[in-house]
Structures are given as C-alpha cells and as structure tokens.
C-alpha positions in Angstrom: -0.2 -0.1 -0.1 0.8 3.5 -0.8 0.7 5.6 2.1 1.1 9.8 1.7 2.0 12.9 4.4 -1.4 13.2 6.2 -3.2 9.6 6.4 -4.7 8.2 8.9 -2.8 4.5 10.7 -3.2 2.0 12.7 -0.8 -0.2 14.2 -2.3 -3.4 16.1 -0.2 -5.4 17.7 0.3 -7.5 20.9 1.9 -5.8 24.4 4.2 -7.9 26.4 1.3 -9.8 28.2 -0.3 -10.8 24.9 -3.0 -8.7 24.8 -4.0 -6.7 21.5 -2.8 -3.1 21.4 -4.1 -0.6 19.0 -2.1 2.3 17.9 -3.3 5.4 15.6 -0.9 7.5 14.0 -0.5 10.1 10.9 2.0 9.5 8.7 4.3 12.6 8.6 6.8 11.6 6.2 7.2 8.7 3.4 11.0 8.3 3.3 11.1 6.1 0.0 8.2 4.9 -2.7 6.6 2.2 -1.1 9.7 2.0 1.6 9.4 3.0 4.9 7.1 5.7 6.3 7.6 8.4 9.4 4.4 7.7 11.7 3.5 10.1 14.6 1.9 8.2 16.6 -1.4 10.0 19.2 0.3 8.4 22.0 3.7 9.5 21.9 5.9 12.5 20.9 8.2 12.3 17.5 7.9 9.9 15.3 8.8 5.9 14.4 10.0 5.1 11.3 8.1 2.0 9.9 7.6 -0.4 6.4 4.8 0.3 5.4 3.3 -3.0 5.9 2.9 -2.5 9.5 0.5 -0.2 9.6 -2.8 0.1 7.4 -4.8 2.9 6.6 -7.5 4.3 8.7 -11.1 3.6 6.9 -14.5 3.6 8.7 -14.1 -0.6 8.1 -11.0 -1.0 9.4 -11.9 0.1 13.0 -12.6 -3.3 14.4 -12.9 -4.2 18.4 -11.7 -7.7 19.5 -13.2 -8.5 22.9 -13.3 -11.7 24.9 -16.4 -12.7 26.4 -18.9 -15.0 24.2 -21.7 -13.0 26.9 -21.0 -9.7 25.4 -23.0 -10.9 22.2 -25.2 -13.7 23.5 -26.8 -11.2 26.2 -29.0 -8.6 24.7 -28.4 -6.1 27.6 -24.4 -5.7 27.4 -25.0 -6.6 23.4 -26.7 -3.2 23.6 -23.3 -1.1 24.5 -21.2 -2.8 22.0 -22.2 -0.1 19.0 -21.3 2.7 21.4 -17.7 0.8 22.0 -17.1 0.7 19.0 -18.4 4.5 17.8 -15.4 5.7 20.9 -13.1 3.6 19.0 -13.8 5.6 16.2 -13.2 8.3 17.8 -10.0 7.1 19.1 -9.1 6.5 15.9 -9.7 10.4 14.0 -12.3 9.5 11.8 -15.8 10.7 12.7 -19.6 10.4 11.4 -22.1 12.3 9.8 -25.0 10.6 12.0 -25.6 7.1 13.4 -29.0 5.2 14.6 -28.4 2.6 17.6 -30.6 -0.8 16.4 -31.2 -1.1 20.5 -30.2 -5.1 21.0 -29.5 -5.6 17.2 -31.0 -7.3 14.8 -30.0 -11.1 14.4 -28.4 -11.3 10.9 -27.7 -14.5 11.0 -26.5 -17.2 13.5 -23.8 -15.6 14.9 -23.8 -11.9 13.6 -26.4 -9.0 14.8 -26.7 -6.3 13.6 -25.9 -3.2 16.2 -26.2 0.1 14.6 -26.4 2.3 10.8 -23.8 4.7 10.2 -23.7 7.5 7.8 -20.5 9.0 6.5 -19.2 11.3 3.8 -22.7 10.0 1.5 -22.4 6.2 2.4 -24.3 4.0 4.6 -22.4 1.5 7.1 -23.8 -1.5 9.5 -22.1 -1.9 13.0 -21.5 -5.3 13.9 -21.0 -8.0 16.0 -19.6 -11.4 15.4 -18.8 -14.8 17.4 -16.4 -16.8 15.1 -16.8 -20.5 15.7 -12.5 -20.5 14.5 -12.3 -18.0 17.8 -14.0 -19.3 21.0 -14.5 -16.5 23.4 -14.0 -13.8 21.3 -16.4 -11.5 19.3 -15.7 -8.9 16.8 -17.6 -5.5 16.2 -16.6 -3.8 13.4 -18.4 -1.8 10.4 -19.0 -2.7 6.8 -21.3 -2.1 4.2 -24.5 -3.3 3.7 -25.8 -6.8 2.5 -21.8 -7.4 3.0 -21.6 -10.8 4.8 -18.1 -11.6 4.3 -16.3 -12.1 7.8 
C-alpha cells in the first residue's frame, strides 16, 4: 500500500502480556516510494520509522474491536453497549460519522451476527455488526461494513 503524508494509520500489535494493542497515528513522511514511512503516533512524541506493511490505512471498515467474552454478543443487555464502544474507538482513531442510529439490542443477521447500528459518513451507509467466530472461541468482533456485505 502506498501512503501519503497526512494519512491516518493504525498499527495492531500484541503487548508484552499478549493482549492486543492498537495505536493510531498520522503519516509524517514517506522516505522512499513503497518503502519506510515516518508515523507520528497519537500516544507518543516524535515519530517512528516503520515499514509500510506494519500499518494499515484507517477507514471506517478497518476499525474493529476484538473483545473476550461471547456473553457480550449473547446477552441483549450487554450487546446494546457494543455499538457505543465501537463509536468510541472510531473517535479515538480520528474518524467521525455524520450520523448514527442505534438498533437497541441489535437485529440478528445470522446465527452468529447481529446488526447493532447504522452509521452514515461521507454519503455512504455502513452497518455496525457484532460477530462471534466459531474458529476463535470466546472472542467477539465489532466492526462496520457496507450493507449486504456478509463476508467476515
């Protein structure tokens, strides 16, 4: 991927305890085309030089929460808060939506997916969903995608 100065990026890593950690930043410069970039992370002063494949562009569809506890999706009372948590992560990333409509406890899309909210940004509509993955027992994922896009 090619980055330009000013692009918002995210770096997803594991901390020393093995827990996922997400860092957001802004590209401060591109050292060579397709090569290393300078990233100014929001949580530290100065810039880090990283290879382009160590970060990804921040888009509404790349903001994802991975949370432990299938009960977060299974329990309607807990499920209601997931859309607000996702909106808070979106704000932390530096992005914003024009409007959002929460769907209460969610609408069941499939046996393992619930639609939690509809968001509008830059003239496009996205659905925020929570998904339980049988290949990752105990983990739920919350992210937005375009309506009628079912591939997780």
